[in-house]
N, C-alpha and C positions, 0 to 999 in steps of 0.2 A: 504494500500500500504506500501511497505517497501522501504528503500533507500540504495544506495551503501555505503554511509557514515552515521554514527550515528549522532544524535543530542547530542552535548556535554552539560552536566549539571555540573557546578561548584558548589559543595556543596551537601552533603548527609544528610541534616537535613530534617525536616518535609516538608518544601517547595520543596526541590530538589527531594525527593522521590515521593511526590504527583505529581510533574510535570512528572517524569519518567513514573509512572503508568498511568497518564492521557493521555500522548502521546501514550503509548503502546496500550491503549484501542482504539485509533484511527488508529493503524497500523504503528506507527512511532517507529523506533529503537533508543535507547538512550544509552549513556555511562555516568554514574555518576562518577565524580571525586571528592573524599572526601579527605581532607588533613589529618584527624586523622588516626591512625593506625587501628582503627576498627570503625564500624558504631554504633552509639548510641546517646543518648541524656542525658545531665545533667539537673539538675533542679528537680522540683517536679510536683505539680499539675497545670493543666490549665483548664479553663472553655470553654465550647463548647455551643455557642448559636445555635439556630435552623439553622442558615445559615451554620454552620459547617456540620450539617447532610445533608443539601442539597448538599454540596460539596462531602461528603463521598459517597452518592448514585451515583452522576455523575461519580466519580472516581472508582466506582466498589468495594468499601470496606465498604459499609453501614452495612452489617450484622456483620462483624468482629469488626468494631468500636463500634457498639451498644452493643455488648457482653462485651466489656471492660469498658464501661462507668458506672458511678454511677449517677442515676437520682434523682435530688433533688427536694424538694417541693416548695421552696421559694428562692428569693433573699431578704435578710434582711439587712436593713440599721439601725445601732445602733449609738447612741450618746456615744462616748467613755468617755466623761466627766461626763454626767448624769447617764450613765449606763442603759439607757432606749431605747426602740425601737422608731425610727423615722417613718419608713414605711416598707412595704414589698410588693414584687411583686409575686403573686402566679403563679406557673408554672404548673398549673393543666390542666384539660381537655380543659378548655376554651383557655388557652394559646396555647396548642398544636393544637387546631382546628384553631386558628387564624394564626399560623405560619407554620402549616403543619408538624411540627417536635418538638421534646422535647428540653429542656435545660438540660445539664449534666456537670459533671466534670470527669476528667480522669488524670491519671499520665502521664506526658509528655513522659516518656520512653515507656509506654504501647501504646500510640498513634503512636510514631515513629515505634514501632515494628509491628503494623498493616500494615503500608506502606512498611516496610522492607520485611516482609513476602510476600506481594503481588509482590514486585519487584523481589525478589529472585525466585519466582515461574513463572515469566513471561519470555518467551523466547526472547522478544524484549528488555529486560533491562539487561545491564551489569553494575556491580558495581566494582569500584576500590578504594582501600584505600591507605593511604600514598601517595596521589597524589594531592598536593596543587597547584591550578592554580594561578600563580602570575601575568600573563600578557596574552595577546593574539595578534595574527595577523589575517588578513583576506585579501582575494584577489578578492572579488566580486562573487566568486562561492563557497568558503569554508571559514570556520573559524578555526583557529588553537589555541588551548590552550597551553600555555607555562608553564610547571611545574617547581616547585622549584629546581628540580635537573637538569633542562635544557632540559628535554625531551619535544618534540613537538608532540601533539596529534591533528590530523586534523579531523574535522567533518563538517556536513552540515551547522550547526549554533551553537552558544554557548549561553546557558542560565546562567546568573549570579545569582545563588541562594546561594551565599556564605556569607550571613549574614551581620550584622551591620558593620563589618570591611572589607567589600567586596573589593577584589583586582580588580574585574571587574568594580565596580562602580568608582574606581579611574580613570579609562580610560574613561568610558562613561560620567560621571558627573564631576569628578574632584573637588569636593566641600570640600576636606580636611577631618579632623577628625570629628567624631560625636559630637553632642551638649551634653554636660554634664549637667544633670538636677539639680544636687545637692541633689537628693533624694537617700538615701541609703536603700536598701531592704535586709532584712535578711530572710532566708528560712530555714524551719525545717519540718520534717515529724515525727509524734509521733504515737505510738500505740493507738488505740481507748480507751483502758482501762486507759491510762494516761491523756486523755482529761477530764476536769472537767465534772462530770456527768450531771449537769444542763445545760451544753452548748453543749451537743452532739446533735446538731440540724441537721436535714436533709435539710440543707440550705447552700447556699454560703453567708456567713455572713461577713459584713463589719462594723467594729467599727471605726468611723471617729472621729478624734480629732485634736486639733491645731498642725499643722505641723507633724502629724503622723497618721497612721492608722494600723489596724490589720484585716487580712482576714483569715477565716478558713472554711474548708468544708471536708467531708469524702471522702476517696479514697479507691481503691482496695477492693471493696465489703465490705466496712465499717471496714476493718482491720486497717486502719490508718486515721489520720487527717492531712491534709496539713495546715501548718501555714506559712503565709507571713506577715511580719510586716515591715513597711516602715517609715522612719524618715527623714524629710527634714532638713538635717544638713549641707547643703552647701558643700558637699564633692567635692573636686576640680578636681578629675581625675577618669577615668573609672576603674572599677574593676569587676571581674567576678569569683564567686565561691571560695572566700577566706575564710578559716576557721577562726572563731572568738570565743571569750569567751562569756559565758552567761551574764557576767557583762556588756560587751559592748552593747549587745542587749537591756538590761534593761534601759540603760541610757536615751534613747529617749522616755521612756514611764512612767516616774515616776509621771507625772501629770495626768494620766488617772485614771478612777474609778477602785477600786480593782477587780470588777467583770470582767473587761476587762484585767487588768494587770495579773491576775492569769493565763491566757492563755499562756503568755510569760514564766511564771515560769515553765511550763510543757515542753517547747521546749528543744531540745537536738541536738547536732552536727550541730550547726548553721553555715551557710555560708553567705557571704556578697557579694552583687552586688551593684554597683553604676549605677543608671539608666541613659541611654542615648537614644536620638532619633536624628532625623534630620528634617530639614524643607522639606516640599513637593517640588518636582521638576517636571518639565515637559519634561525632556529628559531621557527616559529609554532605548533608542534604539541607537545603533551605527552600521549601516550596517546590518551585520548578527549576531549581538550580542544584547541581550535584558536582562533586569534586572527583578527580581522576588522576592517577599517576603521582608525580612528585607534589602536586598541589594537595593531594590527600594524604600521602605517606612518604615523604622524602626520607631516604635512608643512606647510610654510609656505604662505601663501595665494597666492604669486606666479604659480602656474600655474592657479589657480582650478579645482582638480581634487579637493579633499578629499572632498566628497560624491560626486562621480562615481566615484572609486576605491572608495569603500565600496560603492556600488551594483554596480559591476563585481565586487567580491568576492562579493557576494550571488549574482550570476548564476553565477559560477564554482563556488561551494560547492554551490548547488542542482544544477547540472549534474553535479558529481562525485558527489554523494550519490545521484543517480538512476542514474548510469552504473556505479558500482562497489558491489557488495554488501559488500566488505570495507572496514571503516572506515579502517584504516591506509592502504590504497591510495587511498581517496577523499581523505583528508587530504593525503597526500603529493603527489597529482596536483594538488589545489587549490593547495597552496603552490608547486609548480613552475610553474603557470600564472600566479601572481600575484606571486611574489617579485621577479623582475627588473623587471617592468613598473612596479610601485609604487616600487621602489628608484630607478628612472630618474626618476620624477616627483618623488620626495623630493629627490634630489640636484640635478636641474635647476631645481627651484623655488628652491633656495638661490642657484644661479648666476644665474638670471634676476633675482632681487632685487638682486644685486650689479652685474650688467652692463647691465641694461635699466632697472630701476626707479630706481636710486639713484646712478648715476655722476655725476662732476663734471669740469669742465675738459676736457682732451683726451680723457679716457675717454668723456665724454658726446658730444663731437664725433664720435668714432669710431662710437659707437652710432648717432648720427643719420645719418652717411654710409652705413654698412652697411645700416641698416634702410630708409632712404628709397629705396635703389637696387633694392629687391626688388619684383617684380610680384606681383599676386594669385596667379598660378600658382606662383611661387616660394614664397609663404607656404603654399599648400595642400600643396606637397611637404614643407615643413618640418614641418608638424603632422600629416602623414598617419599616422605611427606612433601618434599619440595619438587622433585623432578617428576614424580608420578602423577602430578595433578594437571588437569586441563584448565584450571582456574575457576571451575564451576563447583568445587566440592567444599569450599570453605577453608578452615584452618589446617585440615589434614587431607590426604589424598584418598581417593576411592580405594586404592590398593591397601592402604593402611586400615581402612574400615573392615576389609575382608579378613585380616589376620587377627 
């Protein structure tokens, strides 16, 4: 079915575009309002668990996303002080059989482009740039987005997919500024030939050290390696995409083993982010307005699930809009499906940062002992609630319900 008024979507990132194409698949017309002058994504690589591929298929972009991804063999956890491996999780046929889909990595811009092409090709999706939504009104039958230039755009409802600093959230939740973690992340992408040859692993590799870590994996058909290094330096205020010197990046990693430190030496054109998140909340809905993605549940990077959770939100919202004629029921069911699952990822992301990525001394020794003792099947059981879900089961997966 189509509607006289479109569904308004504030934000043209991965979450907003995934929502638009998900709704279009169900026959709903949407208008995406993006504040930037052109649609695109900054940043570099992101990781895609099997739950991301469940979402791709539901949203109708499975083939395109699979063609852009790089399929890795392992998740590897290394001790950045000792320079040795702690454990690895094989992502082989057994993993794919268990979770019905692969694990992969992709450039954020490539993933965004998959959704952008799908939206541009669909007659039920309209895209507008230079259209920042700063506020909204509603009257019980419509929702009106108020743009930065004063223009008012009226729609059937409004989805706030406008990210960490969401203007929609300010009205719906009103919980002030994001929580600054004090963790500073530096990102770089380098040509594969510049990566140390003995570390060109087909893996998503984490070097964990005291108050710091290093992550690397191949991108773009093995033409590049993504480097993400994070230092817990008690940074006081948010930042995003600030260019920095190589010397600044090296400061937080002088204590790690040379085998790990050499990776940083190969980085170039580094940019700095100060990581932020928010506490989980139970109010994503205000009448005809609903939150999605980082606007609803911004999280730290340590579970590598931010984009995956936004895509799952898009799946759940499209499902609920198709299933329920009453908007209030659709929104409340959508929140019920997503609230506890995303809260779990938000909170566990913080804990993983503390107990897996950044411990020191006896704390790190305990991590190594516990994690090295686990078999692949143990790991699959541990992540089943996350990777086994389609995004429509709530806080745990259907597979977990069966056991």
